[in-house]
SESEKE-400838 format. One record per atom (N, C-alpha, C): x, y, z. Coordinates in steps of 0.2 Angstrom, whole numbers, padded with zeros to 4 digits, always signed. Each point is the difference from the previous one (the first is absolute). Layout:
<nodes>
XYZ ...
</nodes>
This chain:
<nodes>
-0156+0617+0143 -0007+0003+0001 -0003+0006+0002 +0007+0004+0005 -0003+0007+0002 +0001+0004-0006 +0001-0001-0007 +0004+0007-0003 -0006-0002-0004 -0004+0008+0001 -0005+0002-0004 -0002-0005-0008 +0005+0001-0004 +0001-0003-0006 -0003-0007+0000 +0005-0001+0005 -0001-0010+0002 -0008-0002+0001 -0002+0004+0006 -0007-0001+0002 -0005+0001-0005 +0001+0005-0004 -0004+0001-0005 -0002-0005-0007 +0006-0002+0000 -0001-0005-0007 +0000-0007+0002 +0002+0000+0007 -0003-0008+0001 -0008-0001+0001 -0001+0006+0004 -0009+0001+0002 -0002-0002-0007 +0002+0002-0006 -0004+0001-0005 +0000-0008-0004 +0006-0002+0002 +0002-0008-0002 -0005-0002+0002 +0001-0001+0008 -0007-0002+0005 -0006-0002-0005 -0002+0007+0000 -0009+0002-0003 +0000-0003-0006 +0005+0000-0004 -0001-0005-0006 +0001-0007-0002 -0001-0004+0009 +0001-0006+0000 -0008-0001+0003 -0002+0003+0002 -0007+0003+0001 -0007+0001-0004 -0004-0005+0001 -0005+0000-0003 -0005+0007+0001 +0000+0001+0007 -0001+0004+0003 +0004+0004+0004 +0000+0009-0001 +0006+0000+0004 +0000+0001+0007 -0005+0001+0004 -0001+0000+0007 +0005+0006+0004 +0002+0000+0004 +0006+0003+0001 +0005+0004-0002 +0002-0005-0005 +0007+0004-0004 -0002+0005-0005 -0009-0003-0002 -0002+0005-0004 +0000+0009+0004 -0002-0001+0006 +0000+0007+0005 +0008+0002-0002 +0006-0004+0002 +0006+0001-0001 +0001+0004-0006 -0001-0004-0005 +0003+0002-0004 -0006+0007-0003 -0005+0003+0001 -0003+0005-0003 +0003+0005+0006 +0003-0002+0005 +0001+0006+0003 +0006+0002-0002 +0006-0003-0002 +0007+0001-0004 -0003+0004-0006 -0006-0001-0006 -0001+0005-0003 -0003+0003-0001 -0002+0001+0007 -0004+0009+0003 +0005+0003+0003 +0008-0002+0001 +0005+0000+0000 +0004+0006-0004 -0001-0007-0005 +0003+0003-0006 -0004+0007-0006 -0006-0002+0003 -0004+0006-0004 -0001+0006+0001 +0002+0000+0008 +0000+0006+0003 -0007+0003+0007 -0003-0006-0003 -0008+0000+0006 +0004-0002+0006 -0006+0006+0004 +0003-0001+0006 -0009-0003+0005 +0002-0006+0001 -0006-0002+0005 -0004+0000-0004 -0009+0004+0000 -0005-0001-0005 -0002+0005-0001 +0006+0007-0001 -0003+0006-0004 -0002+0001-0005 +0003-0007-0006 -0003-0001-0005 -0002-0006-0003 -0004+0000+0003 -0005-0008+0001 -0005-0001-0008 +0001+0005-0006 +0002-0003-0007 +0005-0001-0004 +0005+0003+0003 +0006-0004-0003 +0004-0003+0002 -0003-0004+0008 +0003-0007+0002 -0004-0005-0004 -0007+0002-0001 -0006-0004-0004 +0005-0004-0007 +0002+0007-0003 +0004-0003-0008 +0006-0006+0001 +0005+0004+0009 +0004-0004+0001 -0002-0006+0000 -0007-0003+0005 -0001-0007+0001 -0001-0003-0006 -0001+0001-0006 -0005-0001-0006 +0005-0001-0005 +0007+0006+0002 +0003-0004-0004 +0007-0007+0002 -0002+0001+0008 +0004-0007+0002 -0002-0006-0002 -0010+0002+0000 -0004-0006+0000 +0002-0004-0009 -0001+0007-0005 +0005-0004-0005 +0004-0003-0002 +0007+0003+0006 +0005-0004-0001 +0001-0006+0004 -0004-0001+0001 +0001-0008+0007 -0003-0004-0005 -0006+0000-0003 -0003-0002-0007 +0006-0003-0004 +0001+0003-0003 +0007+0001-0005 +0004-0004+0000 +0004+0002+0008 +0006-0004+0002 +0000-0006+0003 -0005+0000+0006 +0000-0006+0005 +0004-0005-0003 +0002-0003+0005 +0003-0007-0002 -0006-0006+0001 -0004-0005-0007 -0006-0003-0001 +0005-0006+0005 +0004-0002+0003 +0000-0007+0005 +0006+0003+0006 +0001+0004+0006 +0003+0000+0001 +0003-0004+0004 -0002-0008+0001 +0004-0003+0003 +0004-0006-0007 +0001+0002-0007 +0002-0003-0004 +0009+0005-0002 +0002-0007-0001 +0010+0003-0002 +0000+0006+0000 +0005+0002-0001 +0002+0008+0001 +0008-0001-0003 +0004+0006-0006 +0004+0000-0002 +0003+0006+0003 +0005+0002+0000 +0005+0005+0001 -0003+0006-0004 +0000-0003-0006 +0001+0004-0007 -0008+0001+0000 -0005-0001+0004 -0009+0001+0000 -0001+0005+0003 +0006-0001+0009 -0004+0004+0006 +0003+0007-0007 +0007-0001+0000 +0003+0008-0006 -0005+0003-0002 -0003-0005-0004 -0007+0004-0003 -0004+0004+0002 -0001-0004+0004 -0007+0004+0004 +0000+0005+0005 +0007+0000+0004 +0004+0006+0001 +0000+0006-0006 +0001-0002-0005 +0003+0005-0005 -0010+0004+0001 -0003-0005-0002 -0007+0002+0003 -0003+0004+0003 +0001+0001+0007 +0001+0003+0007 +0000+0007+0000 +0006+0000-0004 +0004+0004+0000 -0002+0008-0005 -0002-0005-0007 -0003+0003-0004 -0007+0004+0005 -0005-0002+0001 -0006+0000+0005 +0001+0004+0004 +0005+0001+0003 +0002+0007+0006 +0004+0005-0002 +0004-0002-0007 +0004+0005-0003 +0007-0001+0005 +0006+0000-0003 +0005-0002+0004 +0003+0008+0003 -0002+0003-0003 +0003+0008+0000 -0003+0003+0006 -0007-0002+0001 -0004+0001+0007 +0003-0005+0004 +0000-0006+0002 +0002-0005+0003 +0007+0006+0004 +0003-0001-0004 +0005+0005+0002 -0001+0007+0008 -0006+0001-0001 +0000+0005+0002 -0004-0002+0007 -0002-0006+0001 -0001-0004+0008 +0004+0001+0004 +0007+0003+0002 +0003+0000+0002 +0006+0006-0001 +0001+0005+0007 +0006+0006-0001 +0006-0003-0001 +0001-0007+0003 +0008-0003-0003 +0001-0003-0005 -0007-0002-0005 +0003-0001-0007 +0002+0007-0006 -0001+0005+0003 +0003+0008-0003 +0008-0001+0000 +0001-0005+0004 +0009+0001+0001 +0003-0005-0006 +0004+0002-0001 +0005-0005-0003 -0003-0005-0006 +0002-0005+0004 -0002-0006-0007 -0004-0009+0008 -0003+0007+0001 -0002-0004+0007 -0005-0005-0003 -0007+0003-0002 -0004+0000-0005 +0000-0007-0001 +0005+0001-0006 +0001-0008-0003 +0004-0003+0003 +0003+0000+0004 +0003-0006+0006 -0005-0003+0002 -0005+0003+0004 -0006-0001+0004 -0003-0006-0008 -0003+0003-0005 -0004-0002-0003 +0005-0007-0005 +0008+0001-0001 +0000-0004-0004 +0002-0009+0007 +0001+0003+0007 +0000-0005+0004 -0009-0003+0000 -0004+0003+0002 -0007-0003+0002 -0001-0003-0008 +0001+0001-0006 -0001-0004-0006 +0005-0007+0000 +0004+0003+0001 +0004-0008+0000 -0003-0003+0007 +0001-0001+0005 -0003-0004+0002 -0006-0003+0000 -0005+0005-0001 -0004-0004-0003 +0001-0005-0006 +0005+0002-0003 +0000-0005-0008 +0003-0006+0003 +0005-0002+0007 +0003-0004+0003 -0006-0003+0004 -0004+0003+0003 -0004-0004+0003 -0003-0005-0005 -0003+0001-0005 -0004-0001-0006 +0003-0006-0002 +0009+0000-0003 +0002-0005+0000 +0000-0008+0007 +0000+0002+0006 +0001-0001+0005 -0007-0005+0002 -0006+0003-0003 -0006-0001+0002 -0005-0004-0005 -0004-0003+0001 -0006-0006-0005 -0005+0004-0001 +0000+0007+0001 -0009+0002+0000 +0004+0008-0003 -0006+0006-0002 -0001+0005+0003 +0001+0002+0006 -0007+0000+0003 -0002-0003+0006 +0008-0001+0006 +0001-0005-0002 +0007-0003+0006 +0005+0007-0002 +0002+0001-0007 +0006+0006+0001 -0002+0006+0003 -0005+0002+0000 -0003+0007+0005 +0001-0001+0006 -0001-0007+0001 +0001-0001+0008 +0005-0001+0002 +0004-0003-0002 +0007-0001-0001 +0005+0007+0000 -0003+0004-0003 +0001+0009-0001 +0001+0004+0007 -0010-0003+0002 +0000+0004+0007 +0004-0004+0005 +0002-0004+0000 +0004-0003+0005 -0006-0004+0006 -0006-0002-0003 -0004-0004+0003 +0003-0007+0004 -0004+0001+0007 +0007-0007+0001 +0006+0000+0003 +0003+0006-0002 +0008+0000+0002 +0002+0006+0005 +0006-0001+0000 +0000+0005+0007 +0004+0007-0004 -0003+0007+0000 +0003+0006-0004 +0007+0000+0005 +0004+0002-0006 +0007+0003+0003 +0003+0005+0000 +0000+0005+0003 -0001+0009-0003 +0006+0003+0007 +0002+0004-0001 +0005+0006+0006 -0007+0003+0001 +0002+0005+0005 -0006+0003+0003 +0000+0004-0003 +0003+0003-0004 -0002+0007-0002 -0008-0003-0005 +0002-0004-0005 -0004-0002-0003 -0007-0004+0004 +0001+0000+0004 -0007-0003+0006 -0003+0004+0003 +0003+0006-0001 -0008+0006+0002 -0004+0000-0005 -0006+0000+0005 -0008+0000+0000 +0000-0005+0000 +0002-0005-0001 -0001-0007+0003 +0001-0003+0006 -0007-0006+0001 -0002-0001+0007 +0003-0010-0003 +0001-0004+0005 -0001-0007+0002 +0000-0003+0006 -0006-0004-0001 +0000-0004+0009 +0005-0001+0001 +0005-0003-0004 +0007-0002+0005 +0007+0002-0006 +0005+0004+0005 +0004+0005-0005 +0006-0006+0006 +0004+0000-0007 +0009-0002+0003 +0004+0006+0000 +0005+0003+0005 +0005+0004-0003 +0006-0004+0001 +0004+0000-0005 +0004-0004-0002 +0007+0005+0003 +0004-0003+0002 +0005+0003+0003 +0003+0009+0007 -0004-0003+0003 +0000+0008+0005 +0006-0002+0003 +0008+0005-0003 +0006-0001+0003 +0003+0007-0006 +0006-0001+0004 +0003+0007-0003 +0000-0001-0008 +0002-0008-0002 +0006+0002-0007 -0007+0001-0005 -0007-0001+0000 -0006+0001+0000 -0003+0008-0001 +0002+0000+0007 -0003+0010-0001 +0006+0003+0002 +0002+0001-0005 +0010+0001+0002 -0001+0009+0000 -0006+0002-0003 +0000+0007-0001 -0004+0004+0007 -0002-0005+0004 -0005+0004+0008 +0005+0004+0002 +0006-0001+0001 +0004+0006+0005 +0001+0007-0004 +0001-0001-0006 +0001+0006-0004 -0009+0006+0002 -0004-0004-0001 -0005+0003+0000 -0007-0004+0005 +0003+0000+0006 -0005-0003+0004 -0007+0003+0001 -0001+0004-0003 -0009+0001-0001 -0002-0003-0003 +0002+0001-0009 -0001-0002-0004 -0001-0009+0000 +0006-0002+0005 +0000-0008+0001 -0009-0002+0003 -0003+0006+0007 -0002-0002+0004 -0007-0002-0005 -0001+0005-0004 -0004+0001-0007 -0002-0006-0003 +0006-0002-0002 +0001-0007-0005 -0003-0004+0004 +0002-0003+0005 -0001-0005+0006 -0007+0001+0000 -0003+0005+0003 -0007-0001-0001 -0004+0000-0003 +0003+0003-0007 -0005-0003-0007 +0001-0006+0000 +0007-0005+0002 -0001-0007-0002 -0005-0003+0005 +0000+0001+0006 -0005-0001+0005 -0006-0001-0001 -0002+0005-0001 -0009+0003-0002 -0001-0007-0005 +0003+0000-0004 -0004-0006-0007 -0005-0005+0005 +0003-0001+0005 -0002-0007+0001 -0007+0002+0005 -0007-0003+0000 -0005+0000+0002 +0000-0004+0008 +0003-0007-0002 -0001-0004+0004 +0006-0002+0006 +0006-0002-0006 +0006-0002+0004 +0006+0002-0005 +0003+0003+0004 +0007+0001-0002 +0007-0005+0004 +0002-0004-0007 +0008-0001+0003 +0004+0005-0002 +0009-0002+0004 +0002+0004-0001 +0009-0004+0001 +0004-0003-0005 +0004-0002-0003 +0007+0002+0003 +0004-0003+0006 +0007+0001-0001 +0006-0005+0001 +0003-0002-0005 +0007-0007-0001 +0002+0003+0005 +0002-0007+0004 +0006-0001+0004 +0006+0003-0002 +0004+0004+0002 +0006+0002+0002 +0000+0009-0004 -0007+0001-0003 -0001+0007-0002 +0001+0006+0006 +0001+0004-0002 +0000+0006+0007 -0004+0004-0001 -0001+0004+0006 -0008+0004+0001 +0003+0005+0002 +0007+0003+0002 -0001+0004+0004 -0002+0008-0005 +0002-0002-0005 -0001+0008-0002 -0011+0002-0003 -0002-0006+0001 -0005+0000+0000 -0006+0002+0006 +0005-0003+0007 -0002+0002+0007 -0007+0002+0002 -0001+0005-0003 -0005+0006+0002 -0007-0005-0003 +0003-0005-0007 -0009-0003+0001 -0001-0008+0004 +0005+0001+0001 +0002-0006+0006 -0004+0002+0007 +0003+0005+0001 -0003+0005+0008 -0008+0000-0002 -0002+0003-0005 -0007+0000-0002 -0004-0004+0000 +0003-0008-0001 -0005-0007+0000 +0000-0002+0005 +0007+0002+0004 +0001-0003+0006 -0008+0003+0005 +0002+0007-0001 -0007+0003+0004 -0004-0001-0001 -0003-0003-0006 -0007-0001-0005 -0001-0007+0004 +0006-0005+0003 -0003-0004+0002 +0000-0005-0005 +0004+0000-0006 +0002-0004-0004 +0001-0007+0002 -0002-0006-0004 +0003-0004+0005 +0007-0002-0004 +0007-0005+0002 +0002-0002-0004 -0001-0009+0000 +0001-0003-0009 +0000-0005+0002 +0006-0005-0003 +0003-0002+0003 +0009-0004-0002 -0001-0006-0003 +0002+0000-0009 -0001-0004-0002 +0000-0008+0002 +0003+0000+0003 +0002-0007+0006 -0007-0004+0000 -0005+0003+0003 -0004+0000+0001 -0007-0002-0004 +0003+0000-0008 -0006-0001-0003 +0000-0004-0005 -0004-0004+0001 -0003-0007-0004 +0004+0004-0010 +0007-0004+0000 +0001+0000-0008 -0002-0001-0004 -0005+0005-0006 -0004-0004-0005 +0005-0004-0004 +0005-0002+0001 +0006-0006-0004 -0004-0005-0001 -0002+0000+0009 -0003-0007+0000 -0006-0001-0003 -0001+0000-0004 -0007+0001-0005 +0003+0002-0006 -0001-0007-0005 -0001+0004-0009 -0002+0004-0003 +0003+0004-0003 -0001+0008-0001 -0010-0002-0004 -0002-0005-0003 -0006+0000-0004 -0003+0001+0008 -0002-0005+0004 -0002-0002+0007 +0000+0007+0005 +0005+0003-0002 +0000+0005+0005 -0003+0005-0006 -0002+0003-0005 -0005+0003-0002 -0007-0002-0001 +0000-0005+0001 -0007-0004-0003 -0004+0002+0007 +0003+0000+0006 -0001+0000+0007 -0002+0008-0001 +0005+0005-0001 -0002+0008-0001 -0006+0001-0004 -0003-0004-0003 -0006+0001-0005 -0004-0003+0003 +0000-0003+0004 -0004-0006+0004 -0004+0007+0006 +0006+0003+0004 +0000+0004+0003 -0007+0006-0002 +0007+0004-0004 -0003+0004-0005 -0010-0002-0001 +0000-0004-0004 -0008-0002-0001 -0004+0000+0005 +0002-0001+0004 -0003-0001+0009 -0003+0007+0000 +0005+0004-0001 +0001+0007+0003 -0006+0003-0003 +0001-0002-0006 -0006+0005-0004 -0007-0004-0001 +0000-0007+0002 -0007-0001+0001 -0002+0002+0008 +0002+0000+0006 -0003+0004+0003 -0002+0008-0001 +0006+0004-0001 -0001+0007-0004 -0008-0001-0002 -0001-0003-0008 -0005+0000-0003 -0006-0004+0004 +0001-0003+0003 -0004-0003+0006 -0005+0005+0005 +0004+0006+0003 +0001+0005+0006 -0005+0004-0007 +0002+0003-0006 -0002+0004-0003 -0007-0001-0001 -0001-0007-0003 -0007-0004-0001 -0005+0002+0005 +0001-0002+0007 -0003-0001+0005 -0002+0007+0001 +0004+0007+0001 -0004+0005+0003 -0004+0003-0007 +0003-0003-0006 -0005+0003-0007 -0007-0003+0003 +0002-0009-0001 -0008-0001+0003 -0004+0002+0007 +0004+0004+0006 -0003+0003+0004 -0004+0006+0000 +0006+0005-0005 -0004+0006-0002 -0007+0001-0003 +0001-0004-0006 -0004-0002-0003 -0008-0001+0002 +0002-0005+0006 -0006+0000+0004 -0004+0003+0009 +0006+0005-0001 -0002+0006+0004 +0003-0002+0005 +0002-0008+0005 +0002+0000+0005 +0003+0003+0002 +0006+0002-0003 +0005+0009+0002 -0001+0003-0003 +0004+0007+0002 -0002+0005-0005 +0006+0003-0001 +0002+0002-0007 +0007+0005+0001 -0002+0009-0003 +0005+0003+0003 +0001+0005+0001 +0005+0004-0003 +0000+0005-0006 +0007+0001-0004 -0002+0005-0001 +0007+0004-0004 +0000+0008-0001 +0003-0002-0008 -0007+0002-0005 +0004+0000-0006 +0001+0006-0005 +0005-0005-0003 +0004+0005-0006 +0008+0003+0005 -0003+0004+0003 +0007+0003+0005 -0002-0004+0007 +0007+0001+0005 +0002-0001+0006 -0007+0004+0005 +0003+0005-0002 -0004+0007+0003 -0009-0001-0001 -0001-0001-0003 -0009-0002-0001 -0002-0002+0005 -0008+0003+0002 -0003-0002+0007 -0002-0009-0002 +0001-0002+0004 +0002-0007+0002 -0009-0002+0001 -0003-0005-0006 -0009-0003+0000 -0001-0007-0001 -0004+0000+0000 -0002-0008+0001 +0000-0001-0006 +0001-0007-0003 +0001-0004-0007 -0007-0005+0000 -0005+0001-0004 -0005-0005-0001 +0001-0005-0001 -0002-0006+0005 -0001-0006-0001 +0001-0002-0008 -0006+0001-0005 +0001-0002-0005 +0005+0003-0005 +0004+0007+0003 +0007+0001-0004 +0006-0005+0000 +0000-0004+0004 +0008-0004-0003 -0005-0005-0005 -0002+0000-0004 +0000-0005-0006 +0004+0005-0006 +0001+0007+0003 +0004+0003-0004 +0004+0002+0001 +0004-0001+0008 +0005+0002+0003 +0004-0008+0002 +0006+0002-0001 +0005-0003+0005 +0007+0002+0005 +0001-0006+0005 +0007+0004+0001 +0007+0000-0002 +0003+0004-0002 +0003+0001-0004 +0008-0003+0007 -0001+0003+0005 +0007+0001+0005 -0003+0001+0006 -0001-0008+0003 +0001+0000+0008 +0004+0003+0004 +0008+0001-0002 +0005+0002+0003 -0002+0009+0002 -0004+0005-0009 +0001+0004+0003 -0008+0004+0001 -0005-0005-0001 -0006+0001+0001 -0004+0003-0004 +0000-0005-0007 -0001+0006-0008 -0003-0006-0002 -0007+0004-0002 -0004-0006-0004 +0000+0005-0006 -0003-0005-0007 +0001+0004-0004 -0007-0002-0006 -0003+0007-0003 -0006-0004-0005 +0001-0005-0004 -0004-0002-0003 +0000-0003-0007 -0001+0004-0006 +0002+0006-0001 -0001+0004-0003 +0006+0001-0007 -0003+0004-0006 +0007-0001-0003 +0003+0008+0005 -0005+0004+0004 +0008+0004+0003 +0003-0003+0005 -0002-0006+0004 +0003-0003+0003 +0001+0006+0009 -0007+0005+0000 +0000+0002+0005 +0002-0005+0007 +0006+0005+0003 +0000-0003+0007 -0003+0001+0007 -0001-0002+0004 -0002+0002+0007 +0006-0001+0006 +0003+0001+0003 +0003+0002+0003 -0003-0001+0010 +0004-0001+0002 +0001+0000+0008 -0008-0006+0001 +0001-0005-0003 -0008-0006+0000 +0001-0001+0007 -0005-0001+0003 +0000-0003+0008 -0007-0004-0001 -0001-0007+0005 -0005-0004+0000 -0003+0000+0007 -0005+0001+0001 -0002-0001+0006 -0008-0004+0001 +0001-0005+0006 -0006-0004+0000 -0007+0006-0001 -0006-0002+0001 -0007+0003-0003 +0000+0006+0008 +0003-0004+0005 -0005+0003+0007 +0008+0005+0000 +0006+0001-0002 +0005+0005+0001 +0000+0005-0005 -0005-0003-0005 +0001+0008-0005 -0002+0006+0003 +0002+0006-0005 +0000+0007+0002 -0010-0001-0002 -0005-0002-0005 -0003+0001-0002 -0007-0004+0003 +0004-0004+0006 -0003-0006+0003 -0009+0004+0002 -0002+0004+0000 -0005+0001+0005 -0005+0001-0006 +0002+0001-0006 -0005+0001-0008 -0001-0006-0003 +0006-0007+0002 -0002-0006-0002 -0004-0005+0004 +0000+0004+0005 -0005-0004+0008 -0009+0004-0001 +0001+0006-0004 -0008+0003+0001 -0005-0005-0003 -0004+0000+0001 -0005-0003-0001 +0001-0009+0001 +0006-0001+0004 -0001-0006+0000 -0002-0004+0007 -0004-0006-0001 -0003-0005+0006 +0008-0001+0004 -0004-0002+0006 +0007-0002+0004 +0003-0007-0001 -0004-0004-0005 +0005-0006-0002 +0004+0003-0006 -0005+0001-0005 +0004+0005-0006 +0005+0003+0002 +0003+0002+0006 +0005+0005+0001 +0005-0004+0004 -0001-0007+0003 +0002-0006+0002 +0005-0002-0004 -0004-0001-0007 +0002-0006-0004 +0005+0006-0003 +0000+0007-0002 +0002+0002-0003 +0009+0003+0003 -0001+0000+0008 +0005+0001+0003 +0005-0003+0004 -0005-0006+0002 +0004-0008+0004 +0003-0005-0005 -0006-0003-0003 -0004-0007-0005 +0003+0000-0006 +0003+0007-0001 +0003-0001-0009 +0006+0002+0002 +0004+0001+0005 +0007+0005+0000 +0002-0004+0000 +0005+0001-0006 +0005-0004-0002 +0006-0003+0005 +0002+0005+0003 +0004+0002+0005 -0001-0006+0004 -0007+0002+0005 -0001-0005+0005 +0000-0008-0005 -0004+0000-0005 +0001-0007+0001 +0007-0003+0000 +0005+0003-0006 +0006-0003+0001 +0003+0000+0007 -0001+0005+0004 +0002-0003+0008 -0003-0006+0003 -0007+0001-0001 -0002-0007+0003 +0003-0008-0004 +0001+0001-0007 +0002-0005-0002 +0006-0002+0002 +0006+0004+0000 +0007+0001+0003 -0002-0004+0008 -0004+0002+0003 -0003-0002+0007 +0001-0006+0001 -0005-0004-0005 -0005-0007+0000 +0008-0001-0002 +0002+0000-0007 +0007-0006+0000 +0005+0000+0004 +0002+0004+0005 +0003+0001+0004 -0003-0007+0008 -0005-0001-0001 -0004-0005+0005 -0004+0005+0006 -0001+0007-0002 -0004+0006+0004 -0008-0003+0000 -0002+0005+0002 -0009-0001+0001 -0003+0006+0000 +0002+0006-0004 -0001+0008+0001 -0010-0003-0003 +0001+0007+0004 -0008-0001-0001 -0004-0003-0007 -0009-0001+0000 -0001-0004-0004 -0001+0005-0004 -0002+0000-0007 -0001+0004-0005 -0001-0002-0007 -0007+0002-0001 +0000+0000-0009 -0003-0007+0000 +0003-0004-0003 -0001-0007-0002 -0005-0005+0003 +0006+0003+0009 -0004-0009+0008 -0007+0006+0002 -0001+0004-0001 -0004+0005+0005 -0003+0003-0004 -0006+0003+0000 -0006+0009-0002 +0005+0003+0001 -0002+0006-0004 +0006+0008+0000 +0000+0000+0007 -0007+0000+0004 +0002+0005+0005 +0001-0004+0005 +0003-0007+0000 +0001-0005+0005 +0008+0002-0001 +0003+0005-0004 +0008-0001-0003 +0003+0008+0005 -0002+0002+0003 +0002+0006+0004 +0003-0001+0004 +0001-0006+0004 +0005-0001+0006 +0000-0008+0001 +0005-0001+0003 +0000-0008+0002 -0007-0004+0005 +0000-0004-0005 -0006-0004+0000 +0001-0009+0001 -0005-0004+0004 +0000-0005-0002 -0006-0004+0003 -0002-0005-0004 -0007-0003+0001 -0003+0002+0009 -0005+0000+0002 -0003+0000+0007 -0004-0004+0001 -0003-0003+0005 -0004-0003+0004 -0006+0005-0003 +0002+0005+0005 -0007+0003+0003 -0003+0006-0006 +0003+0001-0005 -0001+0004-0004 +0004-0001-0006 -0001+0003-0006 +0004-0001-0005 +0007+0001-0002 +0003+0005+0005 +0007+0001+0000 +0000+0004+0006 +0008-0001+0003 +0002+0003+0006 +0007+0001+0000 +0003+0007+0004 +0007+0000-0003 +0002-0004+0001 +0008-0001-0004 +0005-0005+0001 +0003+0002+0006 +0001-0007+0005 +0006+0003+0007 +0007-0003+0000 +0001-0004-0008 +0007-0002+0001 +0004+0005-0004 +0006+0003+0004 +0004+0005-0004 +0003-0002-0006 +0004+0000-0003 +0004-0003-0005 +0008+0002+0004 +0003-0003-0002 +0008-0002+0002 +0001+0008-0004 +0006+0002+0007 +0005+0005-0004 +0001+0001-0008 +0004-0005-0002 +0001-0001-0006 -0005-0002-0004 -0007+0002+0001 -0001-0001-0006 -0004+0003-0002 -0002+0000-0008 -0003+0004-0005 -0006+0003+0002 -0003-0004+0002 -0006+0001+0002 -0001+0006+0003 +0003+0001+0006 +0000+0009+0004 -0002+0004-0007 +0006+0001-0006 +0000+0006-0004 -0006+0000-0001 -0002-0006-0005 -0005-0001-0002 -0007+0003+0004 +0000-0002+0004 -0004+0005+0005 +0001+0005+0004 +0003+0005-0001 +0002+0005+0001 +0000+0004-0007 +0000-0001-0005 -0003+0001-0006 -0005+0001-0001 -0006-0004+0002 -0005-0001+0000 -0005+0004+0003 +0005+0000+0009 -0004+0007+0005 +0000+0006-0005 +0006+0002-0001 +0000+0005-0002 -0003+0003-0006 -0002-0006-0003 -0003+0003-0007 -0008+0002+0004 -0001-0006+0004 -0009+0000+0001 -0001+0007+0008 +0005+0000+0000 -0001+0007+0004 +0000+0007-0004 +0005+0000-0005 -0003+0006-0003 -0007-0001-0003 +0000-0006-0003 -0006+0000-0004 -0009+0003+0007 +0004-0005+0004 -0007+0003+0005 -0001+0009+0001 +0008+0001+0000 +0001+0009+0002 -0002+0003-0006 -0001+0000-0005 -0003+0000-0008 -0007+0001+0001 -0005-0006+0002 -0005+0000+0001 -0004+0000+0007 +0005+0003+0006 -0005+0003+0004 +0000+0006+0001 +0002+0004-0006 +0002+0007-0002 -0007+0001-0005 -0003-0005+0000 -0003+0002-0003 -0003-0001-0008 +0008-0004-0004 +0000+0000-0007 -0004-0003-0003 -0002-0006+0003 -0006-0004-0006 -0006+0001+0001 
</nodes>
């Protein structure tokens, strides 16, 4: 899948399994632009011609029912149509490595053979493509083939002298190779070493790992997966994966919902990381999605898929343009914006209440103007300061601290004559 030929052909096949192109359309258009020698948006008329040609190809060759049965011969015939559309000679120009010997033919034959094998083992076009792309499977590859790829969890098999036999011959290259392997992991990296294997020749790597505080886990302390039947173990992994996906999706949805409602505000650098940071208007999030939490990147839902880098999200009162946002607002409107509608403060209060804490009354319990300090009903007046201080381990203190910080900043802005 890392080979340009394989990526282009599988993307085109994916496009022919869809009624509407979506992201696959944009990816195939990019490949066609490269084959035509079109750089960026320099020649919109030629790109329009390319788009029309692709649309005609899609209409003529799309698979009517992607969930219908498929045979290896049918896959081979459709691959022939895809290669004819791209131009086999032009596909060979996608990579400099394809100009050497018979490397292109070997990649082409391997890709076609594997796609036909996946068709034989699957019950539909869609499942065959999913199988080819390894959906729901663990990719197994060499360190060299992993360059440019990233995964949440990476397992590096065999960190020992026998598997790293060339390390002593060229330690600098060995360090570089190890860095490539280790940097593929976004969240967790596991390195394995079998009992009895020696590590003297790669001792430099273990010295670095010790200095970095990397922990060693003895397999005797691990719960053996052999206690579980294979199918139960796989089911458990799928359940965990699905739960993580749901949590991630819920976070994205919640953030977009708050950004659309302008309860919080986002800033970012459009097109390049060095561009000036600008506030993103709330309604714009109808056409933007957060594509990478880790790298703080959002992407516009356009054919160009323009990216917004260095994405940062702030409460209203912490935003750089808070003065403009508070301009012409009454005190009650400013209080509603900066405290009552603050999602972070709302979440802190919910956590405090769930733990048995009693944070400052807020929103649903009291009128907004009663929500700016801890209060309880008083006999002599409507409200009075709360006297009982929460316990040290009570999350109410955290909620009250956030509330106090928000209020202090808001009062500071208002007292400077903003409203």
